N, C-alpha and C positions, 0 to 999 in steps of 0.2 A: 504494500500500500504506500502511496506517495503522500508527501505532505501537501496540504491544501491550506491556503490563507483566506481569511475574511477581514476586509477592511472595516474598521469602526467608522461611525459618522464623522468623527473629528480627525481622522487620518488624512493627511494631505494627499490629494488625488495625484500629485506629481510622483509620489512614491510608488503608487500602483502602476501608473503608466510607464515610468522609467524601469521598474522591475520587469514588467512584461516586455518592454523593448529589449532589455538585456537578456532575458530568457523567456521567450514566448511560450514555452511548454509549461510554465508554472500556472497552476490553477489558483488564481488570485481574484476573488470576487469582490466587487465594489459594494459599499454600503447601499448604494442606490439599487443595484441589482438584487440585493437581498432584502430590500425594503425595510431597512433598519431605522429610517428617519424619525419615526414616532415612538420608538421603543426605548425603555430605560435600560440601564447597564445590565441588570439581571436578565432581562428578556433578550438582550443582545448576546450575553453569555450562553443562554439556553439555545438560541438559534445557532450560534457557532458550534456548540457541542452537538446538537442534533444533526448538523450537516458534516460533522467530523473535520472542522476547520480550526486552525490556530487563529485566534483573534489578534489583529494588529491595531494598536491604538496609540494616541499621544496622551491619553488621559491618565496621568500619573497621580492625580489628586483623588479621584473616587474609584477608579477601576480596581486598584489593589484591594480596597476594602470590600467591594462588591464581589470580587473574585474569591476572597477568603470566606465570605458568607455563603457563596454559591457552593464551595467545597464542603463547608461545615454542614450544609443542608443535605449532604450525601450525593451531590451531583459529581460527575466526572467531566473534565474539560480536556480538549486536545492541547490546551495551553494558551497563554497570552504573552504577546511581545509588546512591550511599551517602548515606543521610539521617543527618546529624550536626549537632548532638548527638542522641542518642536521644530526648531530650525537646525537640526543636526545635519552635518554634511551629507548631502544626498548620496554621493558615491559610496560612502561607508555604510549607510543604511541599506542601500540596494545590494551591495556586495554581501552583507551579512545575511539578508533574506535569501539570496541565491545560494549561499553556502549552506544555510539551514535546509533549504529545499533539496539541494544536491546530496546532502548527507543521507536523506531518505530514511531516517529512523524516527518515525512519528512517536514511538513510545518514549523517547528521551524527553519529550516536551509535555507529556500528559500530566495535568494538575500542577504545572510549573508556570510561574510568571517571571519573565526575564526582561531586563532593560537592554535595549540595543541602541546604538552599536555597543558592543561589549567593551 
């Protein structure tokens, strides 16, 4: 099984488009395509988990708390990657996402929240 990504509402669209230009084979769904615009963090986590996608977000303020609550409620998550700062160098973020995808070990990210770039 390969790693699949889900963009959160607040993730810069440039990250998604640049990642897909760098590696078109990556399955990276936009928030718009997943219809996440009216959902709160917990619902976004549930949607990403149901779809087997690692959530990518800039939300360092509330997402870690909601992620911890999500796990405490007994849910399982494919993982969350928090891109910080919001204006992190694009090349580093894209390269990190491509490396995570290329590694192709989704189990390494289950129930883990990680800041990128590393």
